[in-house]
C-alpha positions as CSV (number, residue, x, y, z in Angstrom):
1,M,135.7,79.8,111.9
2,D,137.9,81.7,109.4
3,F,137.0,85.5,110.9
4,R,139.7,87.0,109.1
5,R,138.0,86.0,105.8
6,I,134.6,87.1,106.7
7,E,136.0,90.3,107.4
8,M,137.1,90.8,104.3
9,I,134.2,89.4,102.6
10,F,132.1,92.1,104.3
11,I,134.6,94.9,103.5
12,A,134.0,93.9,100.1
13,I,130.4,94.1,100.4
14,F,130.9,97.5,101.9
15,I,132.7,98.5,99.0
16,A,130.2,97.0,96.5
17,L,127.5,98.9,98.1
18,D,129.3,102.4,98.5
19,I,129.8,101.8,94.6
20,Y,126.0,101.1,93.9
21,L,124.8,104.1,96.1
22,F,127.2,106.5,94.6
23,A,126.1,105.1,90.8
24,S,122.4,105.3,92.0
25,L,122.9,109.0,92.8
26,K,124.5,110.0,89.9
27,G,122.2,108.1,87.8
28,S,118.2,107.8,87.9
29,Q,117.9,106.2,91.3
30,T,118.2,109.5,93.3
31,I,116.3,110.5,96.2
32,T,113.2,112.5,94.6
33,S,110.0,113.2,96.5
34,T,112.2,114.2,100.1
35,A,114.5,116.3,98.2
36,I,112.6,118.3,95.5
37,T,108.8,117.9,96.4
38,S,107.4,120.9,98.5
39,G,104.3,121.1,100.4
40,S,102.4,122.7,97.6
41,Q,103.7,120.2,95.1
42,T,102.7,117.5,97.2
43,S,99.3,118.8,97.7
44,Q,99.2,119.4,93.7
45,I,100.2,115.8,93.3
46,M,97.4,114.2,95.7
47,K,95.0,116.3,94.1
48,A,96.3,114.7,90.5
49,L,96.0,111.4,92.2
50,K,92.1,112.1,93.0
51,D,91.6,113.3,89.2
52,D,93.3,110.2,88.0
53,Q,90.5,108.2,89.8
54,I,93.3,106.7,92.0
55,S,91.8,106.3,95.7
56,V,94.5,106.6,98.7
57,K,93.7,107.2,102.2
58,K,95.9,109.6,104.1
59,L,99.5,108.5,104.2
60,S,102.2,108.7,106.9
61,K,104.5,111.6,106.6
62,R,107.0,109.9,109.0
63,R,110.5,109.1,108.5
64,M,111.4,105.4,110.1
65,D,114.7,103.7,111.2
66,G,116.1,100.6,109.0
67,Y,119.8,99.0,108.5
68,Y,121.7,98.2,105.7
69,L,121.6,94.0,106.0
70,A,123.4,91.2,104.3
71,S,123.6,87.4,104.2
72,R,126.4,85.2,102.5
73,Q,124.8,83.0,99.9
74,K,127.1,80.0,100.8
75,D,125.2,80.0,104.2
76,Q,121.5,79.5,102.6
77,T,121.4,76.0,103.1
78,L,119.5,75.6,106.2
79,L,115.9,74.7,104.7
80,E,117.7,72.0,102.1
81,T,119.5,70.3,105.2
82,A,116.8,70.5,107.8
83,S,114.1,69.6,105.5
84,A,114.8,65.9,106.4
85,K,113.6,66.6,110.0
86,L,110.3,67.4,108.9
87,T,107.4,64.9,109.6
88,G,103.9,64.3,108.0
89,Q,104.9,65.7,104.7
90,T,106.8,65.3,101.6
91,V,109.3,68.1,100.7
92,S,111.4,69.2,97.8
93,F,114.0,71.8,97.6
94,D,114.6,73.9,94.5
95,K,118.4,75.1,94.6
96,A,117.9,78.0,91.9
97,R,115.2,79.8,93.9
98,M,116.0,78.5,97.4
99,T,112.6,77.5,97.9
100,L,111.4,74.5,99.8
101,T,107.9,72.9,98.5
102,S,105.7,70.6,100.8
103,E,102.7,68.5,100.3
104,L,101.1,67.7,103.6
105,D,100.1,63.9,104.2
106,K,96.9,65.0,106.0
107,P,95.4,68.2,104.8
108,L,94.7,70.8,107.5
109,T,91.0,71.9,107.4
110,Y,89.3,75.1,108.4
111,K,86.2,76.9,108.9
112,K,86.0,80.4,106.7
113,G,87.5,83.0,108.3
114,N,89.6,81.0,110.8
115,Q,92.1,79.8,108.2
116,S,95.3,81.8,110.1
117,L,94.3,80.0,113.2
118,A,94.3,76.6,111.4
119,V,98.0,77.6,110.4
120,A,99.2,79.1,113.5
121,A,98.2,75.7,115.2
122,F,100.0,74.0,112.9
123,M,103.3,76.0,113.4
124,K,103.2,75.3,117.0
125,E,104.1,71.6,116.4
126,P,107.4,70.9,116.3
127,D,108.7,69.4,113.0
128,N,106.1,70.9,111.0
129,V,108.0,74.1,109.7
130,I,111.8,74.9,109.8
131,Q,112.5,77.9,112.0
132,A,108.9,78.5,112.4
133,E,109.6,81.0,115.5
134,D,111.5,83.1,113.0
135,Y,108.1,84.4,111.1
136,R,105.4,86.4,111.7
137,Y,101.8,86.4,110.2
138,S,101.3,88.9,107.8
139,H,97.4,90.2,107.5
140,A,98.5,92.5,104.6
141,L,100.2,89.7,102.4
142,S,97.5,87.5,103.1
143,S,94.1,86.8,101.0
144,D,91.3,84.5,100.6
145,Q,94.0,82.4,98.6
146,Q,96.7,82.2,101.0
147,V,98.2,82.7,104.3
148,V,101.5,84.4,104.4
149,Y,104.0,84.3,107.2
150,V,107.1,86.7,107.0
151,Q,110.6,86.0,108.2
152,K,111.8,88.4,111.3
153,V,115.2,90.3,110.8
154,P,116.7,92.9,112.8
155,G,114.5,96.3,112.7
156,G,111.8,94.5,111.1
157,Q,110.9,91.8,108.8
158,I,111.4,90.7,104.8
159,M,108.6,91.4,102.7
160,D,110.2,89.8,99.4
161,E,110.6,86.5,98.2
162,H,113.6,85.8,100.4
163,G,111.7,85.1,103.7
164,Q,108.4,83.9,103.3
165,L,106.0,81.2,104.3
166,I,103.1,80.7,102.0
167,F,100.1,78.2,102.7
168,T,97.9,77.8,99.8
169,L,94.1,77.6,100.8
170,E,91.9,75.6,98.7
171,D,88.3,74.8,99.4
172,G,88.8,74.5,103.1
173,Q,91.7,72.5,103.4
174,I,95.3,73.7,103.2
175,S,97.5,70.7,101.8
176,H,100.5,72.5,100.2
177,Y,103.0,75.3,101.5
178,T,106.3,77.1,100.1
179,Q,109.0,78.2,102.2
180,T,111.8,80.8,101.6
181,Y,114.5,81.5,104.6
182,T,117.8,84.0,104.6
183,N,119.9,82.6,107.3
184,K,122.7,84.1,109.1
185,I,121.8,87.8,108.6
186,Q,124.2,90.4,109.7
187,V,124.0,94.2,110.1
188,L,126.2,96.4,107.8
189,R,125.6,99.7,109.1
190,E,124.3,101.2,112.1
191,K,120.5,102.5,112.4
192,E,119.7,105.1,110.0
193,S,116.7,107.4,109.2
194,T,115.2,106.9,106.3
195,K,114.9,109.4,103.6
196,V,111.5,108.2,102.1
197,T,107.9,108.3,104.0
198,A,105.2,106.2,103.0
199,Q,103.3,109.4,101.2
200,D,107.2,110.3,99.4
201,A,107.0,106.3,98.3
202,V,103.3,106.6,96.7
203,I,104.3,110.2,95.2
204,D,107.7,108.8,93.6
205,L,105.4,105.7,91.9
206,Y,102.4,108.1,90.7
207,T,105.3,110.5,89.0
208,D,107.3,107.3,87.6
209,N,104.0,106.3,85.9
210,E,103.9,103.1,88.3
211,I,100.2,103.6,89.0
212,P,97.2,103.2,87.0
213,N,94.6,105.2,86.5
214,N,91.1,104.0,88.5
215,S,93.1,102.0,91.0
216,R,93.3,102.1,94.7
217,I,96.2,101.7,97.3
218,M,95.1,99.1,99.6
219,W,98.2,99.4,101.8
220,V,101.6,100.8,102.4
221,K,104.1,98.9,104.7
222,L,107.9,99.0,105.5
223,G,109.8,95.8,105.1
224,Y,113.2,94.7,103.9
225,S,113.6,93.6,100.3
226,A,117.0,92.4,98.6
227,L,119.2,95.5,97.3
228,L,121.8,93.7,95.2
229,D,124.1,90.5,95.0
230,A,127.9,91.7,95.7
231,N,130.8,89.2,96.4
232,S,128.5,86.0,96.5
233,S,126.4,87.8,99.3
234,T,122.8,89.8,99.2
235,V,122.5,93.1,100.8
236,Y,118.8,94.2,102.0
237,V,117.3,97.6,102.9
238,P,114.2,98.8,104.1
239,A,111.6,99.3,101.3
240,W,108.2,100.7,101.2
241,Q,105.6,98.2,100.0
242,V,103.2,99.7,98.0
243,A,99.9,97.4,97.2
244,I,98.1,98.6,94.2
245,E,94.7,97.1,93.4
246,N,93.0,97.5,89.9
247,K,89.2,98.7,90.9
248,N,88.3,96.6,87.7
249,S,90.1,93.6,87.4
250,K,90.6,93.5,91.3
251,S,94.1,92.2,90.4
252,V,96.9,93.7,93.0
253,V,100.2,94.3,92.5
254,V,103.0,95.2,94.9
255,K,105.5,97.7,94.1
256,R,108.5,98.3,96.0
257,I,110.5,101.8,96.8
258,N,114.1,101.8,98.5
259,A,113.2,104.0,101.9
260,F,116.6,105.4,101.6
261,T,116.8,106.6,98.4
262,G,113.6,106.4,96.4
263,A,114.3,104.0,94.1
264,L,112.0,101.5,92.4
265,M,113.0,97.9,93.1
266,K,112.1,95.1,91.0
267,N,111.0,92.0,92.2
268,R,113.1,88.7,91.8
269,S,110.9,87.6,89.1
270,E,111.7,90.7,87.1
271,I,115.4,90.5,87.5
């Protein structure tokens, strides 16, 4: 292995990351809530949320810890190469979206309310799911339509499209799942405190008109999301994931706020 080459790649990532962070601080992606929102301003904003029929439970004001993480794009071949070892299913791999899709030869069956148990049992069997031990069940992201697992990484889990295992539920059966996986994740910097709390994240979204009236904040979770691509690598940061439900349509959208800077982060489909 050419360690000198790897060292140079990560030096380039550091430089690109520093340039990005400097540009963010000079531009619109600045630390807003934690820097300028006083206690009285926070109280006024929380009252404004209520006036706009936005329901939200008490939010944490605690700052968390996290890393800057990175993975090289050339290392993201594990799902494609390991898929040949899977049994009892037909798989395909989308190279553009780095996503494995599986159709089970024999669908899993489950009783209502026990779908997560059926999936857990399936994942324990060898040759059913690639790197199954690297995922954990996400109650927040799961629903009546799907069971979702998220990939474990140093300091937490990935909560965007780069590290998820999604089982589709349909009429008491599970016959289909999709998988993304980020391989060989490296820690770029020592652990540091986030600048933005869960409460700050919701305030940022509200003041940026990202939360519509007559909606409900279902949950706020901290997880890693992709920040940028640099030198054929992807950088990840801890981000507050905020689930917003429309009270009328019951549709749910998840917005992400960079926990280090307070910047709104786009989903892969929005880029």
